[in-house]
Structure formats: C-alpha cells, structure tokens
N, C-alpha and C positions, 0 to 999 in steps of 0.2 A: 442968614447962614447958620447962626448958633442954634436957631430953632430946629432946622433940619437935622444938625449932629444931634442934639437931644433926643430928638425922636429916634434917630438909628440907633443909640445906645439902649433907649428902652424898649426897642423892639428886640435887640440882642439880648437883653435881661430875660425878656418874657420866653423868648426861644429856649435860652438855657434852662430854665426852671420847668418849661414843658418836658426837655428831654430828662432832667432830674427826676421829675415825678413818673415818667414812664418806666426807668429803669428801676426805680422803687417797685413800681407795680409788678414787673417780671419777677422781682425775687420773692414775692408772696406765693406760697404754694396752692394749687387747684384743688379744690374740693372734687373727688370722686363723683361723677354722676351715679347713682343706685336706681336699678331696675327694681321697681316694685315687687316684681315677682321672683327677684333673687334674693330677697331679705329673708333672714331665717325664721322660720315658723315655731311656734309654741310645741314642744311635745305632746302629743296627744296618747294617753292611756286608754287602749282598747279592751275591754273586758269581754273575753269569750264566754258564751254561755254555758254552764255546766252540762255535760251530758250524763244523764243516766246510766249506769252500765246495763248493756243489754243482755238479756240470757242466751248462749249460744243455741241457734236453731236445733231442732232434733233431727237428726239423720234419719233419711229414708233409706230402706233397703235396696241394695244394687240388685238388679234384675238378675235373677238366676240364668237366665239365658245368656247374658253377657259375661257372668263370670264362672258358671258352671258347664263343664263340658262332660259328655259321655266318653269314657275311653274303652270301656267294654260292656258287652251284652252276652251274658251266658245263658244257654238253654239247660235246663237240669237234664240229665240222662242217666244211664244205669252203667254205661261204659268205663274202664278205669280212668279214662282221661277226661270224662264229663263231671261237671259240677254235680255234687250228690245232694238231694234233698231227701231226707230219712224222716220224715215226720207222720206218724199214723195217728197219734194220739198219747196221752199221758197215763201211765200204769206202771205198776213194780216190773214189769217185764219188757218195757218199750223204753227206747234211749232216742233222745232227739239229736240228729245228725245234721241238723240243719246248718249251711255255712255262717259260722258265729263270729271268727275272727278272720282278717285279712291284713296285708301290709302290701305297699306299693314302692319298688326301689328299683332303679337300673331299668326302667323301661319292662318291668315285669309284675304282674300281680300275683300276691301269694294268698291262697284262700284256703283256711282250716275248715273243711268241709267233712272229714274223717277223723276219727279218735287218733289214728296213728300216721297220718299222713297229711300233705299239704298239696293243693291243686296250684300248677305254675302257669299263668297264662301270658304268653309273650304278646305285646301290644303292637309289636311291628308286624309279626309272622301270622297272628293269630291262632299258633299252635298252643296245645296244652300238654303238659307233662307233669308226672306226679313223684313228689318226693317222699320217701317213706323215713322221715326223721322225728318222730314220736312216739314214745311207749305208750300202749294202748291205756295204761292206766292214769294218764294225765289228763285232766280235767280242764279242756278249753283254754289253756295256758295264753297268756299275752304271747306276742313274739315281734321281733323286728329283724329287717335284713339291712346289711351294710355291705355292698359289694358281694362277694362270694359267701359272707357268714350270715347264716339263720341265727338268731340269737333267741334263746328262751330264757327263763329265770334260772334254772340250773345246769343248763348244756349250752354248747356253741357248737353249730355243724357247719363244716368247711365244704361248700358245694364243689370247688374246683378239685379237693383231695379226698372228699368221701369221710374226712375224719371227724369224730365228734370227740368234745373235750367237755370235762366238767368244769363249772363255774362256782365260785364260793362267794358267800356274803350277800347274796340275793334276798330280796323278800320272798316270804312263802308265798304259795300258790294262791292261797285264797285272800292274801294281804294285798297282792299287785293288782292294780288295776288296768294298766295298759304300759306299752312301751312306745317311744317314738326317738326319731333320728334327727339331730340337729346340728349342722357344723362340723359334720364327720363323725360325730359321737353318737353313743347309744344310751338312752336314759329308761330307767323303769321308775315307774311312779306309783305310789301307792296311796288311796284314801282312807284305809282303814286299819291302820295301825295306831299304837297307842297314842294319845293326845288328840287335837283335832286340826285336821288341817291336809293338805297334800304334802307327802315326801316324796323326794326324788334320789336316786344313786345312779351314779354314771358307771359305766363299764370300762374297765382298763383291760382292754383286750391282750394285752401282751402277758400282764400278769394274772389274765383268767381270773378275775376276781371283780366285784362290785364295790364301790366306795362307801364308806358312811352315810347314812341318810341325812339330807338337810331338807328343811322345811321350804318349799316353794310357793306355796298358796295356804295363807291362813284363812279358816272359818270360825275362828272364836269370837267374831263380831256377831251381834244381834240386832235385828230391826225392833220395829215398835212392838209387834207381836211376839216376839222372843225367838224369832226363825234366824237360824244361822245364814250368814251371809258371806261372800268372797272378799279376801284381801290380799294382794299380791305380796306385799312386804310392809315393814314399819315405815310410816310416813306415806304409803302409797293409798289413793283413795279406793273404797270400797267398790267391788262390782255389785252393780244393783240387782242382783237375782238370787234367789234362796238357793242354797247347797242343792237340796234335793230336785231343784227345777233346771240345775246347769250340770254341764260335764265339762271338767277341764281336760284340753286336748294336747296341750304341751306349748312350749316357747319355740319361736322361729329364731334363725340366725340372727335376727336384727333385734332380740328381746321383746318382740311382739308377743302377747298371749291370745290363745285360741280358745273359744269355749263353744260349746253347744249348749243353746239356751231354748228352754221349753217355757219359761216363765212369761215371755213378752215384755219384758223389762227394757230391752233394747229397741223395740218396735216403735215407729212413729204412730200417731193418733190414726185410726182406723185400719192398721194393719194386723193381721192375726196369723198365728203360726210358728212352727219350730224353726229358729234360726241359728246360724253358724257366725259368732261375733268374733273380731279381731279387736284388742285392746292393744294400745300402743305401750312402750315401756313403762309410762308414767301412770298407766291405768285408765287412760282415756279411750272411750269407744272411738275407733279409727273407722271400721267397715263393719256391715253384716249383711246377710241375704238370706231369703226365707226359704226353706225347701220346698222342691216342686211338686209336693204329694202328701197326703193325709196317711197316717199311720194305717187307717182302715183299707188303703189300698195296698199295703203289704200282705206277706203270707198269713192266711186265715189261720185264727187260733192261736198263732205264735208269730207275731209281727216281730221281724228282727232287721236291724240295721246297726251296722258298725262304722265308726268314722274314726280316722288316724290323721296325724299331722305326719307329711312325708318329709325328707331330707331336703327335698327343694322348697320347703316353706309354703307348699300348698296343703290343703286340707283334702282328704280323699273320703269319698263316701260309698259304703256298700248296702244296697237296697235289695232286700229278697221279696220280689213279687210272686205271684201265684206260677207265673210262667216263665220267669227269667230272673237271673241275677243281673244288677246293673250297677256299675262302678263309675262316680262320677270324679272329676277331678275339679276342685273348687279355689279358684285364685281371688284373694280378697286384697 
C-alpha cells in the first residue's frame, strides 16, 4: 500500500515538472523565419559607359515646293497698269527700268518698275493700279509698306489721304540697303555706313523721324583666309558664310535672323544652289531652302531678283524672268 502511494507521488512530481518546463518554453521568443529571397542584397554600383558627344547632323534643305508659294505672275506690258521692262542695253543715253525693288504688305504687292511710281498688285482681285509716289530723281530707293503708309528714306506717303510728309534722320540713299517690317515697326538697314557691319534705324511714325543707328550684325570677324564673316551680336556664334556671299534680310518678330546665302555654307553635302536661311535668336541654323532656278534663267544681260522680309515673318522673292515677273512667298 505504501508502495502504491509513493508511485503516485512520484508520478505527480513528474507531471508538475513537465508543466513547469512547458511554461518556460512558452516564455522564450520565437525566431522569425527568413525567406532567403527577402534578405537585403549588397548595393551594386553600375557604371554607365561614357558616350562621346555627337555632332548635330547637318540640316537638309526644305523642299522649295513645300515652303515656297507663287503668289503672283505678271506679264510685262506697255500699259500704265502693266509691269514694265525697260531694258535695251547699257549706254549713256539708256536707263534700265527693270523691276528693281518691291514690297509685300496687307495682301498687296508693290513693285518699283518706273523711276517715279510703283505698281500695286492686289493678290485677291488680281487688279493692278499705279501710285505716283516717287520723284524722278530718286535712284531706286528702298521702301516698305505698313498699312496705308508707303515709307521711303526721306518721305512717307499716306495712301488713304494722299498726303506726303518729310522724314528726318534717315540713312542717305546710297548707304541704305533695304527696309523691312517686323512686329508693326518699320526698319531701315545700312551695310555701307562708317565701320563694319549692318546698322539699323527704327521709324518713329508719330515723330516723323528715324532713330539713331544701332549695330544689328557685326562683320568685323575674319575667317582663316581673312574674309569677313557675319556675327549677330557679342557672344552669339558667327554665321558661317562670307559677307559678299550673303545678304542680311532682317529679323522676324520672334528674333529669328534671315539671310540670302550664295556661299553654300548652310547646304548639306551634295546640295548646290543659292539658299534662303533662317537662324534662330541664338545664331543656330533653323531652316533653309534652295531657290528653284539658276540666275541664268533670269532676264538676259541683267538678271535681277529682290528678296524682302515681310511683316508676317515670311520671306518674299521677286524674280524677273524673260517673259514674266514671279513673286514667291517663302515660309521657313
């Protein structure tokens, strides 16, 4: 009997120890299981290959058929309202009255084809009229049209009132190269005044006077063989063609610069011809197109073409062919 009691006590003690050990095990923290794919990875430094700076590809010319539009074809004639060709040869007694200068504004084309007048062609109706706005002693002066005003170097003609007023402070006729209209303003540009470069004056319409000249394009720079080259302003890259190979046409409302380029500097490899170029305000070539004819196609013995920048930011080209005067609008 005593043996049975002792065994019961021993069994009870063993059970108590098992419970105590189980409770102790419950108090120990469990280790989190780690997925090997979630383990942090060492940071890798990836070295990108250094790319050599690439030279910007040469621009190709915009096809003239896509940017150039014929806005007028005029057949020369002898009538008052015909465009006049007056060429028979050079001598002391013969004066060449070929269409020499022109301007485009407000849907009309103004062609200086006589010493004392300009022909006005309406692009909408196709009608021609003539304005007697020039004295006969003026030698093919540059002019511009803004609204009803026909502006010359020393006078301004109001087509609505017929009034002519004098202007002061302009370039002399022999020094002024051309005029252009931009952002509702009239500018006169000279390339032959004192110094080296293109000089520009702005017209004060109300004050009837021209401003003091400012340098707009500098040509004091020289290339390797000493030829003068264009530069827009201090810090702006040079335009890569020689002074006598190019003609500055003016600045557009957005600050773009327009040139006639005969040097071929703007052309891509394999292209040839005379081009009209547009440079952005920083002096970078933005666009150009090649004229669709050769100068030998123009009027024999005295090939003439005139190019102006219109107030709408388009370039206009007048070409005198043997049997017609053709005016193009060029949008670059």
